[in-house]
C-alpha positions in Angstrom: 187.9 117.1 11.0 188.5 114.0 13.0 185.6 111.8 11.8 185.4 110.7 8.2 184.1 113.4 5.9 182.4 113.7 2.5 182.6 117.1 0.8 180.4 118.1 -2.1 181.6 120.9 -4.5 179.7 122.4 -7.3 180.8 124.6 -10.0 177.7 127.0 -9.9 177.9 130.5 -9.2 174.0 131.0 -9.2 171.4 130.1 -6.3 169.3 128.3 -6.4 171.3 125.7 -8.4 170.3 122.5 -9.7 173.8 121.5 -9.8 174.4 122.3 -6.3 171.3 120.5 -5.3 172.4 117.5 -7.2 175.9 117.3 -5.7 174.4 117.9 -2.0 171.9 115.1 -2.6 174.6 112.8 -3.6 176.9 114.0 -0.6 174.1 113.6 1.9 173.2 110.2 0.6 177.0 109.0 1.0 177.1 110.5 4.5 173.9 109.0 5.6 174.7 105.4 4.1 178.2 105.4 5.3 178.3 107.3 8.5 180.3 110.2 7.4 180.0 113.9 8.1 178.9 116.1 5.2 179.2 119.6 3.8 178.5 121.0 0.2 180.0 124.1 -1.0 179.7 126.0 -4.6 181.6 128.8 -6.1 179.6 131.5 -4.5 180.9 130.0 -1.1 184.5 130.3 -2.3 184.0 134.1 -2.8 185.5 136.9 -4.8 189.3 135.9 -4.3 189.0 132.9 -6.5 188.8 135.1 -9.7 192.2 136.8 -9.2 193.9 134.0 -7.3 197.0 132.8 -9.3 197.9 130.3 -6.6 196.0 128.7 -3.6 197.8 131.0 -1.2 196.1 133.9 -3.0 192.8 132.7 -1.7 191.2 134.9 1.1 190.1 133.7 4.5 186.6 132.9 3.0 188.0 130.6 0.5 191.0 128.9 2.4 188.9 126.7 4.7 186.9 125.4 1.8 189.9 124.3 0.1 191.2 122.8 3.2 188.1 120.8 3.7 188.1 119.4 0.0 191.9 118.4 0.5 191.0 116.8 3.8 187.8 115.0 2.6 187.8 111.2 2.6 185.4 111.4 -0.3 184.7 114.3 -2.7 181.6 114.7 -4.8 182.0 117.2 -7.6 179.5 118.7 -10.0 179.4 121.3 -12.7 176.7 122.7 -14.7 177.5 122.1 -18.5 178.7 125.4 -20.2 179.6 125.1 -23.9 180.1 121.5 -23.6 182.4 121.5 -20.5 182.6 122.4 -17.0 182.5 126.0 -15.8 185.5 128.2 -16.0 185.7 129.2 -12.3 185.1 125.4 -11.4 188.3 124.5 -13.5 190.3 127.6 -12.0 189.5 126.4 -8.6 191.0 123.1 -9.3 193.9 124.7 -11.2 195.0 126.2 -7.7 195.5 122.7 -6.2 198.6 121.0 -6.2 198.5 117.9 -8.7 199.5 115.4 -5.9 196.9 116.6 -3.4 194.1 114.5 -4.6 196.0 111.4 -5.6 193.8 108.4 -4.6 190.9 110.5 -3.3 187.5 108.6 -4.1 185.5 111.1 -6.2 181.9 111.0 -7.4 181.5 112.8 -10.8 178.0 114.6 -11.5 177.0 117.0 -13.9 173.9 118.8 -15.0 172.8 120.4 -18.3 169.8 121.5 -20.4 169.5 118.3 -22.3 171.0 115.0 -23.3 173.5 116.6 -25.9 175.8 117.3 -23.1 175.6 113.9 -21.2 179.3 112.9 -21.8 180.7 116.0 -20.0 181.4 113.5 -17.0 183.3 111.1 -19.2 185.0 113.6 -21.6 185.8 116.5 -19.2 185.5 115.7 -15.6 187.0 112.2 -15.7 190.2 113.5 -17.6 190.4 116.5 -15.1 190.5 114.2 -12.2 192.4 111.7 -14.0 195.3 114.1 -14.1 195.3 114.4 -10.4 195.5 110.8 -10.1 192.2 110.6 -8.2 190.0 107.6 -7.9 187.0 108.6 -9.9 184.2 106.1 -9.3 183.2 104.2 -12.2 179.5 105.4 -12.1 179.3 109.0 -13.0 176.0 110.8 -13.2 174.5 113.4 -15.4 171.1 115.1 -15.0 169.0 117.2 -17.2 166.7 120.0 -16.6 163.8 117.6 -17.3 165.1 115.4 -14.4 164.2 118.3 -11.8 160.9 119.4 -10.5 161.1 123.0 -8.7 164.9 122.4 -8.4 164.5 118.9 -6.9 165.8 115.8 -8.5 162.9 113.9 -9.5 163.9 111.2 -12.2 163.8 107.7 -10.9 166.4 106.7 -13.4 169.0 109.5 -12.3 168.2 108.7 -8.6 169.0 105.0 -9.2 172.0 105.8 -11.0 173.2 108.4 -8.0 172.5 105.2 -5.6 174.8 103.2 -7.8 177.6 105.8 -7.2 176.6 106.0 -3.5 177.1 102.1 -3.4 180.7 102.2 -5.1 181.7 104.8 -2.3 180.8 102.0 0.2 182.8 99.6 -1.6 185.9 101.8 -1.6 185.6 102.7 1.8 185.3 99.2 3.0 188.2 98.0 1.0 190.5 100.9 1.6 193.5 99.9 3.7 195.5 102.5 5.5 195.9 105.6 3.4 194.5 106.4 0.2 193.9 104.1 -2.6 196.6 104.1 -5.1 195.5 105.4 -8.3 196.7 103.5 -11.3 
């Protein structure tokens, strides 16, 4: 992966998935706007070894390349459906396998989906602290979408699309102002 990359990762295990579609939309927009290559994965892509893995080295040959691409990405877009007020368990388990220093300074766009407005703060109260632990550079604009923001699995809400575009703009600012190496997380 010699050219800059953006990798999307969704905490869904089902397909089709609004969360994956949302993360993929943001990932593609970042790639198109900033000249990056893009790929999006979800828990289903990681495969069955995730559930029994206690260490990253326990992941099988299906999961290892996905983990490697996430770690090597120049920008990461993460998304999780809301499950009982938080991210999904397998999403968290996947990130539990990553060395705490591996995401330091990596620009990350936070996204989430849920059934209604009730869970809108998942991005601030669940995802932001998780990636704060990793000392990642979680971008200021996080985006949450509800079921009503989608039509036939496609994000249609102008307000949410505008907020996602704001996050894409922030990625451009980070990439343009990045000196050699990763941005130092404070």
